Each structure stands twice: as C-alpha cells, then as structure tokens.
C-alpha positions as CSV (number, residue, x, y, z in Angstrom):
1,X,8.8,2.1,40.2
2,X,5.2,3.7,40.4
3,X,3.3,1.5,38.2
4,X,0.5,4.7,38.4
5,X,3.1,6.4,36.1
6,X,1.5,7.0,32.6
7,X,2.9,7.0,28.7
8,X,3.4,10.9,28.0
9,X,0.7,11.7,24.5
10,X,3.0,11.5,21.7
11,X,3.8,14.9,20.3
12,X,2.9,14.8,16.5
13,X,4.9,17.5,14.3
14,X,3.2,20.1,12.2
15,X,4.8,20.0,9.3
16,X,7.5,16.7,8.2
17,X,10.6,19.2,7.9
18,X,13.3,16.5,7.7
19,X,12.5,14.2,6.2
20,X,13.1,13.3,2.7
21,X,10.9,13.2,0.1
22,X,11.7,11.3,-3.5
23,X,11.8,11.7,-7.0
24,X,11.3,10.3,-10.4
25,X,14.5,8.1,-10.5
26,X,14.2,7.7,-14.5
27,X,11.5,8.8,-16.8
28,X,8.4,7.0,-19.1
29,X,10.4,6.1,-23.0
30,X,8.3,3.8,-24.2
31,X,4.2,3.5,-23.9
32,X,3.8,0.2,-24.7
33,X,0.2,-0.6,-23.9
34,X,-2.6,1.9,-22.3
35,X,-5.0,-0.7,-19.8
36,X,-8.5,-1.0,-19.9
37,X,-8.5,-0.9,-15.9
38,X,-9.9,1.1,-13.5
39,X,-7.2,3.7,-12.7
40,X,-5.5,2.7,-16.4
41,X,-2.2,2.4,-15.5
42,X,0.3,2.1,-18.3
43,X,2.8,-0.8,-19.1
44,X,5.7,0.9,-20.0
45,X,9.9,1.1,-20.9
46,X,11.7,3.9,-19.0
47,X,15.2,5.3,-19.3
48,X,16.9,2.4,-17.2
49,X,16.4,-0.4,-19.3
50,X,13.8,-1.9,-16.9
51,X,9.6,-2.2,-17.0
52,X,6.5,-1.1,-14.7
53,X,3.3,-0.3,-14.4
54,X,3.0,3.2,-13.9
55,X,-0.4,5.2,-12.3
56,X,0.0,8.9,-14.0
57,X,-1.6,11.7,-11.8
58,X,-4.9,12.6,-12.3
59,X,-6.3,9.0,-13.6
60,X,-9.4,8.4,-13.8
61,X,-9.2,6.8,-10.1
62,X,-8.2,10.6,-9.0
63,X,-4.3,11.9,-7.1
64,X,-5.7,9.7,-3.8
65,X,-5.6,6.9,-5.7
66,X,-1.0,7.4,-5.6
67,X,-0.9,9.0,-2.0
68,X,-2.8,4.7,-1.4
69,X,-0.3,3.0,-3.5
70,X,2.0,4.5,-1.7
71,X,1.3,4.3,2.4
72,X,0.3,0.8,2.3
73,X,2.8,0.1,-0.1
74,X,5.1,1.4,3.3
75,X,3.1,-0.5,6.0
76,X,3.4,-3.6,3.8
77,X,7.3,-3.0,3.8
78,X,6.7,-2.7,8.0
79,X,4.4,-6.2,8.3
80,X,6.7,-8.0,5.9
81,X,4.2,-8.2,2.8
82,X,5.5,-9.5,-0.1
83,X,5.2,-5.8,-2.7
84,X,6.3,-5.4,-6.0
85,X,9.4,-3.3,-5.9
86,X,8.4,0.6,-6.5
87,X,9.4,3.6,-7.7
88,X,8.7,7.2,-9.3
89,X,8.7,7.4,-13.1
90,X,9.0,11.3,-14.3
91,X,6.2,11.4,-17.7
92,X,7.5,13.5,-20.2
93,X,5.3,16.6,-21.3
94,X,5.2,15.2,-25.0
95,X,4.8,11.2,-24.1
96,X,2.0,12.2,-22.3
97,X,0.5,14.4,-24.6
98,X,0.8,11.2,-27.7
99,X,-1.9,9.1,-26.0
100,X,-5.0,9.7,-23.8
101,X,-6.5,6.8,-21.7
102,X,-9.2,4.3,-22.6
103,X,-12.1,7.5,-21.4
104,X,-10.3,9.9,-24.1
105,X,-8.9,12.0,-21.4
106,X,-5.4,13.1,-22.3
107,X,-2.9,12.2,-20.1
108,X,-1.3,14.0,-17.4
109,X,2.6,14.1,-17.7
110,X,4.9,14.5,-14.4
111,X,5.9,12.4,-11.0
112,X,4.2,9.1,-11.5
113,X,3.5,5.6,-9.3
114,X,5.8,2.8,-11.2
115,X,5.2,-0.5,-9.8
116,X,8.2,-2.4,-11.5
117,X,7.0,-5.7,-13.5
118,X,7.1,-9.1,-12.1
119,X,7.8,-11.5,-14.9
120,X,6.1,-14.3,-15.4
121,X,3.4,-14.8,-13.1
122,X,-0.4,-15.5,-12.8
123,X,-2.8,-13.1,-11.5
124,X,-5.8,-14.1,-9.2
125,X,-8.8,-11.8,-6.8
126,X,-8.1,-14.4,-4.2
127,X,-5.7,-15.7,-1.9
128,X,-4.6,-18.9,-3.1
129,X,-2.1,-21.7,-3.1
130,X,-1.0,-21.2,1.1
131,X,0.3,-24.4,0.4
132,X,3.5,-23.4,-2.0
133,X,6.8,-21.2,-1.0
134,X,6.2,-19.3,2.2
135,X,2.0,-18.3,1.3
136,X,0.6,-20.3,4.5
137,X,2.8,-17.1,6.5
138,X,1.9,-14.4,3.4
139,X,-0.9,-14.4,3.9
140,X,-1.9,-13.4,7.2
141,X,0.7,-11.2,7.3
142,X,-1.4,-9.8,4.3
143,X,-4.8,-9.7,6.4
144,X,-3.0,-7.6,8.9
145,X,-2.7,-5.5,5.7
146,X,-6.2,-5.7,5.2
147,X,-7.0,-4.6,8.3
148,X,-4.9,-1.7,9.3
149,X,-5.3,-0.2,6.0
150,X,-8.6,-0.6,4.9
151,X,-8.5,-3.1,2.5
152,X,-10.3,-3.4,-1.3
153,X,-10.1,-4.5,-4.4
154,X,-7.6,-8.6,-3.7
155,X,-5.3,-8.1,-6.1
156,X,-2.8,-11.2,-6.1
157,X,0.5,-12.0,-8.4
158,X,1.2,-15.8,-8.3
159,X,5.2,-16.3,-9.7
160,X,5.0,-19.3,-11.3
161,X,9.3,-19.6,-11.4
162,X,9.0,-19.6,-8.2
163,X,6.8,-21.9,-7.4
164,X,3.3,-20.1,-7.3
165,X,5.3,-16.9,-4.5
166,X,2.4,-14.3,-3.7
167,X,2.7,-11.0,-4.4
168,X,-0.5,-8.7,-3.1
169,X,-0.7,-5.5,-5.2
170,X,-2.9,-2.8,-6.4
171,X,-3.7,-1.1,-3.4
172,X,-5.1,2.4,-5.1
173,X,-8.3,2.6,-3.2
174,X,-7.8,1.0,0.2
175,X,-7.1,4.0,2.7
176,X,-10.9,4.5,2.7
177,X,-9.9,6.4,-0.8
178,X,-12.7,5.2,-2.8
179,X,-15.2,7.7,-0.8
180,X,-12.7,9.7,1.6
181,X,-9.8,11.8,1.4
182,X,-10.1,14.9,4.4
183,X,-8.8,15.3,6.9
184,X,-12.2,15.5,8.8
185,X,-12.1,11.4,8.1
186,X,-8.8,10.5,9.5
187,X,-9.5,12.5,12.3
188,X,-11.8,9.8,13.3
189,X,-9.5,7.6,15.2
190,X,-8.9,4.4,15.2
191,X,-11.2,4.7,12.4
192,X,-13.3,1.2,11.8
193,X,-12.6,-2.1,12.3
194,X,-12.6,-3.6,9.5
195,X,-12.3,-7.6,10.1
196,X,-10.6,-9.4,7.3
197,X,-13.5,-12.1,6.5
198,X,-10.7,-15.2,4.9
199,X,-11.1,-18.5,6.6
200,X,-8.1,-19.0,8.3
201,X,-7.1,-22.2,7.4
202,X,-4.4,-23.3,5.6
203,X,-2.4,-20.3,7.5
204,X,0.0,-20.2,10.2
205,X,-1.4,-18.8,13.4
206,X,2.2,-17.9,14.8
207,X,2.3,-15.7,11.1
208,X,-0.6,-13.9,12.7
209,X,0.8,-13.5,16.2
210,X,3.9,-12.0,14.4
211,X,2.1,-9.0,12.9
212,X,0.4,-8.1,15.8
213,X,3.3,-7.8,17.5
214,X,4.8,-5.7,14.8
215,X,1.9,-3.4,14.9
216,X,1.8,-3.5,19.1
217,X,5.7,-2.4,18.9
218,X,5.1,-0.4,16.1
219,X,6.6,3.7,16.6
220,X,5.5,7.3,15.6
221,X,8.6,7.7,13.7
222,X,7.6,4.3,11.4
223,X,4.3,6.0,10.3
224,X,5.8,8.9,10.2
225,X,8.6,7.4,7.7
226,X,6.0,5.5,5.5
227,X,3.6,9.1,4.5
228,X,6.8,10.7,4.3
229,X,7.3,8.8,0.6
230,X,4.4,11.0,-0.6
231,X,5.9,12.8,-3.2
232,X,6.2,16.7,-2.8
233,X,5.0,16.4,-6.2
234,X,1.7,15.0,-6.2
235,X,0.5,18.0,-3.7
236,X,-0.7,16.9,-1.2
237,X,-0.3,18.9,2.4
238,X,2.4,17.5,5.3
239,X,-0.9,18.5,7.0
240,X,-3.6,16.1,6.2
241,X,-0.1,12.9,5.6
242,X,0.7,13.2,9.3
243,X,-3.0,13.1,10.2
244,X,-2.6,9.8,8.5
245,X,0.4,8.8,10.1
246,X,-1.3,9.1,13.3
247,X,-4.7,7.5,11.9
248,X,-2.6,4.1,11.3
249,X,-0.5,4.9,14.5
250,X,-3.6,4.7,16.1
251,X,-5.1,1.8,15.0
252,X,-2.7,-0.4,16.0
253,X,-4.4,-1.5,19.4
254,X,-7.0,-2.7,17.5
255,X,-5.1,-4.7,14.4
256,X,-3.3,-6.4,16.9
257,X,-6.1,-7.7,19.1
258,X,-8.3,-8.8,15.7
259,X,-5.2,-10.9,14.8
260,X,-4.9,-12.6,17.8
261,X,-8.9,-14.1,17.0
262,X,-7.3,-14.1,13.6
263,X,-4.3,-16.6,15.0
264,X,-7.2,-18.5,18.0
265,X,-9.1,-19.4,15.2
266,X,-6.2,-20.9,12.6
267,X,-5.2,-23.0,14.9
268,X,-8.3,-24.8,15.1
269,X,-8.3,-25.6,11.8
C-alpha cells in the first residue's frame, strides 16, 4: 500500500436531483395564540389533531430563519442532540388572512415550519440540570452543535415529567442567519472557529469524544441529506443549499478538534 496516496477531492452535485424534498403533512386548523417573540411563532392546532409552534414564511426573522431551523435540526439529529419533533404544515389563506403578528403585519400563507408542542416542559435560556436524566451526555452534544452551526440564542426545554430531560429548540438565528444569507459567506470554508464558552463541569468527557468521532466520520451524503429537507416551496436555490452542505462538511475537523479540548477540560473537573 502506498501511504502517500491522497484521497480524491469530493465531487459535489450542482443540483439536489434524486433527493426527496418534504411537503406539508397537515394544515393549520386553528391559531390559539401568536407569541410576542422575535419570529412571532403561532401556537396552533393542526388537522392531524396535534398542537404545534409554527413559524410562517416571511416572518419578522425572515425566510432564512426557516432554513436555519431545518438544517440545524438535521445537524442535531446527526449528533444525537434531543430536539422537538418537527414537520411542515400548510397555513391556509383564509386562516392567514384572519390574523396579524404583533407588528400588525399579515401572516404569510403556505408551507410553515412546525415544532410539535412538548407537554409539561419548563423553558430556560441556560444549560442546567446536568445531574438529571442523561443531560450530562446531552450537554456536550449541544456544545458540538453550537460550534458546528454557529449557535445563537440558547433555548432549552426541560421535561418536568421526564426527570428534567433536556431538549434544545429555536434555531432560527443559527448558521449566521442573523447577518448572512448568501453563497459568498458559505464559500469561505471552514468559516469562523466558534468556541462554545460553557463550563464543562458536570459534563461527560466521553460524550464530547463521541460527537468528535461523529464529525470525523461525516460524509458528504450526510450533509446533502440534511439540506435536502428544506422544502422547495420556500424558494431557496439548490446552489445555496449545496453551498451550506459543503460549508458544514468543511467544518468537521475543526470542530472535532475543539470538542476533544472540551473533553480534556471536562476530565479535569
């Protein structure tokens, strides 16, 4: 075997041909409440009988917030970070036109991002309860996600009936979406090193290593599958989605190295 043989460069597709793109699974029947937060999500009852928190298209955090939600949820699933079950709902024209958000703007009908409601959960903006459930393992996963996807605005739910088990949510401003949404930003690979600043006390060193290993084993197919879950109806080009996939793939080694540093720090605590 020749040890000097270098792997061939990855050949990225030009379009997402062959990937099954998602569509709405149900529709919004009733809007219970419009929350007075940045993206003005809707608390709704859907035609399938479930309750969801819904982000409509063209909300005050812009269309890019929907893209970020889907991509970061996919990245979280790859890393094994607990997140709410999500799907896509259609917001009918009649329902949309019957409401306005807290800025007095009409709701935009069409395919929405929908996060299924978690019953009996306490919301916090900090990572805590690390000695409960399996949170000492989930915390490092969240740190990995934060560094990989340029985290912004921590949001956690703790399931009161499940030993305060941690679930992270609300990724609308991640991936640099608060400031960027163009292919030029994602062409600068691997992008900025984004150090997670949480104290590693009480966290599992092995959980950091596990996520580092997951990133080391990341394949182009994994990130292409993640970005292909963005609905076509939202209007994002395949070129942009593939650029984001390449950007995520390019960050794998940098973030894995950082996670191993976190593991060393956690082992010293």
